[in-house]
N, C-alpha and C positions, 0 to 999 in steps of 0.2 A: 578213499578218495571217496569225494561225493561225484555220483553219476541220474539225475531225476529221474526217472522215470517215462516221465512227458516229450522226452527230448528225443531228437535221431540224434547219429551219431555216425564220422568217417574212420574209416582206419587210417589215416592222417592227425586224427582228436582236434576234428572239428564239432560240434555240438549244431543242430538245425532244430528253429521252432518253425512250427507251421503257423503262421498266421493271414488275416487276412490280406489280397494284394500281394503274394509271398513267404517266404522264409526265414528267418532273419538269422544270423549263422554268428558265431563266436568259438574261442575254443574250448577245450574240456580246461578240468579240473586236474588228470592228471598231464597235458599237455603245461596247465601254468606250471605246476610244480616243478614238474624238467626242466622249465625255462630258468626260473627262477628273478629273479628281480626282474620287472619288464620297464623298460625307459621308454621305447622310441616303438611306438605303432604305424606301421604306410598299411594304405589300404585304395582302393582304386576309389573316384571320383565316381560319384552320379552320373549315369549314364553309360559308364562300362560294360559292354560284353564280356561274361567269363564262361569257361566249360569245363566244363564237371574234367576235376582232375587237373587241370594245369593250376600255378602258382599265380595266386591275382594276389598276394601284397606278402609282408613280412612284419615281423615281431621280435624285436629287438631288445638282449633282455643283458645282464650283466657276464652271462655266459658263455653267450652266442647269440647269433641272427639265426630266426627259424623259417624260413616258404609256410605261409598258409594259402593252403589249395582250395581251390570251388570245391561244394562236393556237389552241387548240379550246377546246369547251364541254364544261363539265364542274362538278365540285366539287371545292375546295380541301381537299385533304384533310392534309397538313403544312405548315410553313412553316419557312425558314431562318432560327433566331431568332437566329443565332452572325451575321446582318447589322447587329442594333442594335448589337453593340458594336464589329463590327470591319466597317462597310458600304466600307471598301476591297478588302475580299477580292471584291470584284466587279473593279476591276485589278489585281490582284495574281493571283487566281485560276478568271478568268470561269466555263470550264469544270466547275471543280471544286466547292470553297470556295466560291466565286462563288453557288450556285445562290439560286434564289428561293423557290419550291413545290413542290411534286406535285398537278397536276390529275386525278381519277380521271373517266377520262371518259364523257362523255356518249354518243355518237357515233362510234367510233371509225377508221369511211368520212372521217371530218375528217384526217386524218392523210393522207391521201392528195392533199389540197391541199398542202401543204405543200411546201417546196425540198430539194431532197437535197445534199451536201455542195459538185459543182459547178455547179449550178443556181447555190448561195447566192454563190458565189467568182466567178458571172459577170454576178449583180446590182450586188458591192461595186466589181467591177472594171471595169465597164459607165462 
């Protein structure tokens, strides 16, 4: 499984990349592999308030429908509109073109509770 060292991870299999203005969020390679072929993605619109640990979207695959959980609290400031036309980007490029949204953090200290790459590898290999 691909687990980039420069990202943070949630135990719910979302990745978090710190960027100017907040964090970019997506699902991990492990998650997309477990889901199978992704056929639909639902993400909240810009302006939506999300709370860490709450479901804020859905990924539907040929196998199942899975919730996406907010790894941090904040406001959605960008969404990846390209996923509507190409939800399969979650499978082919989960850490690039398959990003879901950008959240402006309400509390930056929430990042401290996330997993680094080594801890996430331990989780999925466990």
